[in-house]
C-alpha positions as CSV (number, residue, x, y, z in Angstrom):
1,X,-18.2,-8.6,-12.6
2,X,-17.0,-8.7,-8.9
3,X,-18.5,-5.9,-6.8
4,X,-16.6,-4.0,-4.2
5,X,-16.8,-4.8,-0.5
6,X,-18.0,-8.2,0.8
7,X,-21.0,-10.2,-0.4
8,X,-24.0,-10.7,1.9
9,X,-24.4,-14.4,1.1
10,X,-22.0,-17.1,-0.2
11,X,-23.1,-20.3,-1.8
12,X,-20.9,-23.1,-3.0
13,X,-21.3,-26.3,-4.9
14,X,-19.7,-29.3,-3.1
15,X,-18.5,-32.2,-5.3
16,X,-15.9,-31.1,-7.7
17,X,-15.9,-27.6,-6.2
18,X,-15.4,-27.6,-2.4
19,X,-14.8,-31.3,-2.0
20,X,-11.6,-32.7,-3.3
21,X,-11.1,-35.7,-5.7
22,X,-10.5,-38.0,-2.7
23,X,-13.9,-37.0,-1.2
24,X,-12.5,-34.9,1.6
25,X,-12.6,-31.3,2.6
26,X,-9.4,-29.9,4.0
27,X,-9.1,-28.4,7.5
28,X,-7.9,-25.2,5.8
29,X,-11.2,-25.0,3.9
30,X,-13.3,-25.6,7.0
31,X,-11.3,-22.9,8.8
32,X,-11.8,-20.3,6.1
33,X,-15.6,-21.0,6.0
34,X,-15.7,-20.5,9.8
35,X,-14.0,-17.1,9.2
36,X,-16.7,-16.3,6.6
37,X,-19.4,-17.0,9.1
38,X,-17.5,-15.1,11.8
39,X,-17.6,-12.1,9.5
40,X,-21.4,-12.2,9.5
41,X,-21.8,-13.7,6.0
42,X,-24.2,-16.7,5.8
43,X,-22.9,-19.8,4.0
44,X,-25.0,-22.1,1.8
45,X,-24.1,-25.5,0.5
46,X,-25.8,-25.8,-2.9
47,X,-25.6,-29.4,-4.2
48,X,-27.2,-32.0,-6.4
49,X,-27.0,-34.5,-3.5
50,X,-30.4,-35.5,-2.4
51,X,-31.7,-35.3,1.2
52,X,-30.7,-38.9,1.8
53,X,-27.1,-37.5,1.9
54,X,-27.9,-34.7,4.3
55,X,-25.5,-35.9,7.0
56,X,-22.6,-36.3,4.5
57,X,-23.3,-32.9,3.2
58,X,-23.3,-31.3,6.7
59,X,-20.0,-33.0,7.4
60,X,-18.5,-31.6,4.1
61,X,-19.7,-28.0,4.8
62,X,-20.0,-27.7,8.6
63,X,-20.2,-23.9,8.4
64,X,-23.4,-23.9,6.3
65,X,-26.4,-22.0,7.6
66,X,-28.5,-23.4,4.8
67,X,-28.5,-26.4,2.5
68,X,-29.9,-26.4,-1.0
69,X,-30.2,-30.1,-1.8
70,X,-31.3,-32.2,-4.8
71,X,-30.3,-29.4,-7.1
72,X,-32.8,-27.0,-5.5
73,X,-35.7,-29.4,-4.7
74,X,-35.0,-29.5,-0.9
75,X,-34.0,-26.3,1.1
76,X,-33.1,-26.6,4.7
77,X,-32.5,-23.8,7.2
78,X,-29.9,-25.0,9.7
79,X,-29.6,-21.8,11.7
80,X,-32.7,-22.3,13.9
81,X,-31.5,-23.3,17.4
82,X,-34.6,-25.6,17.7
83,X,-33.4,-27.7,14.8
84,X,-33.3,-27.8,11.0
85,X,-36.4,-26.4,9.2
86,X,-37.4,-27.5,5.7
87,X,-38.2,-24.5,3.6
88,X,-38.8,-26.2,0.3
89,X,-39.6,-29.8,-0.7
90,X,-40.8,-30.6,-4.2
91,X,-41.1,-33.8,-6.2
92,X,-41.6,-34.9,-9.8
93,X,-44.9,-36.8,-10.3
94,X,-44.4,-40.4,-11.4
95,X,-46.9,-40.1,-14.4
96,X,-45.0,-37.1,-15.7
97,X,-41.7,-38.9,-15.4
98,X,-43.1,-42.0,-17.2
99,X,-44.3,-39.9,-20.2
100,X,-41.1,-38.0,-20.3
101,X,-39.0,-41.2,-20.4
102,X,-41.2,-42.7,-23.1
103,X,-40.8,-39.5,-25.3
104,X,-37.0,-39.5,-24.7
105,X,-36.6,-43.2,-25.5
106,X,-38.6,-42.8,-28.7
107,X,-35.9,-40.3,-29.8
108,X,-32.6,-41.8,-28.4
109,X,-33.4,-45.5,-27.8
110,X,-33.3,-47.4,-24.5
111,X,-32.2,-45.5,-21.4
112,X,-30.5,-46.6,-18.3
113,X,-32.8,-45.1,-15.6
114,X,-32.3,-44.6,-11.9
115,X,-34.6,-42.7,-9.5
116,X,-34.1,-41.0,-6.2
117,X,-37.4,-41.7,-4.4
118,X,-36.4,-42.0,-0.7
119,X,-35.1,-39.3,1.6
120,X,-34.0,-41.1,4.7
121,X,-30.4,-41.3,5.7
122,X,-28.2,-43.3,3.2
123,X,-31.3,-44.5,1.3
124,X,-30.4,-46.2,-2.0
125,X,-31.2,-45.1,-5.6
126,X,-33.4,-47.5,-7.5
127,X,-33.3,-48.6,-11.1
128,X,-31.0,-50.1,-13.7
129,X,-27.6,-51.1,-12.7
130,X,-24.8,-49.3,-14.6
131,X,-21.1,-49.9,-13.8
132,X,-20.2,-46.3,-14.2
133,X,-22.4,-45.1,-11.3
134,X,-19.8,-44.1,-8.7
135,X,-21.9,-44.9,-5.6
136,X,-22.7,-48.6,-5.9
137,X,-23.1,-49.0,-2.1
138,X,-26.2,-46.8,-2.2
139,X,-28.0,-48.5,-5.2
140,X,-30.7,-51.1,-5.4
141,X,-31.8,-52.8,-8.7
142,X,-35.5,-52.2,-9.3
143,X,-37.8,-52.6,-12.3
144,X,-39.0,-49.5,-14.2
145,X,-42.5,-50.1,-12.9
146,X,-41.2,-50.2,-9.3
147,X,-39.2,-47.0,-9.9
148,X,-42.4,-45.2,-11.3
149,X,-44.7,-46.4,-8.5
150,X,-44.5,-43.0,-6.7
151,X,-43.3,-39.5,-7.1
152,X,-39.5,-39.0,-7.1
153,X,-37.0,-36.4,-5.9
154,X,-35.1,-36.7,-9.2
155,X,-34.2,-39.2,-11.9
156,X,-31.0,-40.0,-13.7
157,X,-30.7,-41.2,-17.3
158,X,-28.0,-42.2,-19.8
159,X,-27.5,-44.1,-23.0
160,X,-24.6,-46.0,-24.4
161,X,-24.6,-44.0,-27.6
162,X,-24.7,-40.4,-26.4
163,X,-22.2,-38.2,-24.5
164,X,-24.0,-36.7,-21.5
165,X,-23.9,-33.2,-23.0
166,X,-25.3,-34.5,-26.3
167,X,-28.1,-36.4,-24.4
168,X,-28.8,-33.3,-22.4
169,X,-29.2,-31.1,-25.5
170,X,-31.5,-33.7,-27.0
171,X,-33.6,-34.0,-23.9
172,X,-34.0,-30.3,-23.6
173,X,-35.2,-30.1,-27.2
174,X,-37.9,-32.8,-26.4
175,X,-38.9,-32.0,-22.8
176,X,-40.5,-28.5,-22.2
177,X,-39.1,-26.7,-19.2
178,X,-42.6,-26.5,-17.7
179,X,-42.6,-30.4,-17.5
180,X,-39.1,-30.9,-15.9
181,X,-35.8,-29.3,-15.3
182,X,-32.9,-31.1,-17.0
183,X,-29.2,-30.8,-16.2
184,X,-26.0,-32.7,-15.6
185,X,-23.6,-32.7,-12.7
186,X,-20.5,-34.5,-14.0
187,X,-21.6,-38.1,-13.2
188,X,-22.3,-39.1,-16.8
189,X,-26.1,-39.0,-16.4
190,X,-28.7,-36.4,-17.3
191,X,-30.6,-35.4,-14.2
192,X,-34.4,-34.9,-14.4
193,X,-35.8,-32.7,-11.6
194,X,-39.2,-31.1,-11.0
195,X,-40.0,-28.0,-13.2
196,X,-38.7,-24.7,-11.9
197,X,-36.2,-26.6,-9.7
198,X,-32.6,-25.7,-9.8
199,X,-29.9,-24.2,-7.6
200,X,-31.1,-20.6,-8.4
201,X,-34.7,-21.3,-7.3
202,X,-33.4,-23.0,-4.2
203,X,-31.1,-20.1,-3.4
204,X,-34.0,-17.7,-4.0
205,X,-35.8,-19.3,-1.0
206,X,-32.7,-18.7,1.1
207,X,-32.2,-15.2,-0.1
208,X,-35.8,-14.3,0.5
209,X,-35.6,-15.8,4.0
210,X,-32.6,-13.6,4.8
211,X,-33.7,-10.5,2.9
212,X,-30.7,-10.7,0.6
213,X,-30.7,-9.4,-2.9
214,X,-29.2,-11.8,-5.5
215,X,-26.9,-8.9,-6.6
216,X,-25.2,-9.4,-3.2
217,X,-24.6,-13.1,-3.6
218,X,-21.2,-14.8,-4.4
219,X,-21.3,-18.3,-5.8
220,X,-18.8,-21.1,-6.7
221,X,-19.3,-24.1,-9.0
222,X,-17.9,-26.5,-11.5
223,X,-20.7,-28.1,-13.6
224,X,-23.7,-27.2,-15.8
225,X,-26.1,-27.8,-12.9
226,X,-24.4,-24.7,-11.4
227,X,-25.3,-22.5,-14.4
228,X,-28.7,-21.3,-13.0
229,X,-27.1,-20.0,-9.8
230,X,-24.4,-18.3,-11.9
231,X,-27.0,-16.5,-13.9
232,X,-28.9,-15.6,-10.7
233,X,-26.1,-14.3,-8.5
234,X,-24.7,-10.9,-9.1
235,X,-21.8,-10.2,-6.7
236,X,-19.5,-12.6,-8.4
237,X,-19.6,-16.0,-10.2
238,X,-16.4,-18.0,-9.6
239,X,-15.5,-21.3,-11.3
240,X,-12.9,-23.7,-10.1
241,X,-10.1,-24.4,-12.6
242,X,-11.3,-27.9,-13.2
243,X,-14.8,-26.7,-14.2
244,X,-16.8,-27.7,-17.2
245,X,-16.1,-25.3,-20.2
246,X,-19.7,-24.0,-20.1
247,X,-19.3,-22.9,-16.5
248,X,-15.9,-21.4,-17.1
249,X,-17.4,-19.3,-19.9
250,X,-20.2,-18.1,-17.6
251,X,-17.8,-17.2,-14.7
252,X,-16.5,-13.8,-13.7
253,X,-13.4,-15.3,-12.3
254,X,-11.6,-18.7,-12.1
255,X,-9.9,-19.8,-8.9
256,X,-7.7,-22.8,-8.3
257,X,-8.8,-26.4,-8.7
258,X,-10.9,-28.1,-6.1
259,X,-7.9,-30.3,-5.2
260,X,-6.0,-27.1,-4.5
261,X,-8.7,-25.7,-2.2
262,X,-9.7,-23.1,-4.8
263,X,-12.8,-21.9,-3.0
264,X,-11.0,-21.4,0.3
265,X,-8.1,-19.7,-1.3
266,X,-10.4,-17.2,-3.0
267,X,-12.4,-16.6,0.2
268,X,-9.2,-16.2,2.3
269,X,-7.9,-13.5,-0.1
270,X,-11.3,-11.8,-0.1
271,X,-11.5,-11.7,3.7
272,X,-7.9,-10.5,3.9
273,X,-8.4,-7.5,1.6
């Protein structure tokens, strides 16, 4: 339930929430977020995008004081005048991922697997080619052995025979939460992250740095990977109208679609009250 007054921290997902279907963020949205910061409220971009997409992320949410990247695996403080400071950086061990994939394939059959192993600017994902992956320009075909040669930021898996939500439910039944965090972000792939790594644990790092109680945090999202931060934040949980049914069910309020600048419209009204 929305609390009175103004929140002390605002966090928003990007793709499907702040970013429109044409991969742009409107000038109106940038302007509203600037007003939020001018009101003394820190802004956080909370995204599944890995650190290899940091520059793209900064461009999409220019007002962000902090970035929660890789679904919580990398947290960056951008407010230090001396330059960005990494507050959190966790990875999934390759041997753990190998066992997990073997267990999952024993249950559901062959998987299409991609891994995010590199964190430099515009680094490619490695793994099995799949035509549905939307970012083919940042992909490099590699063998499973090459993909599992070192620890990874996260992995992506899919099958031809399971809807992503069905595969996610099956994977969560097989893989204990202390082994890995499993979610999906609307790309048709189940995402495999290190244990205790999600947007809520990433935002916890930010909140502790700022001395903000989760009860004073407002969040926006659209997909199941936003559910942990919806469960964590207490000021209000707002879904965009195009959100996954699970997220709409968890939301306190629903704003307009991402293509209609739903986050900015909500914040504009909030600041104008």
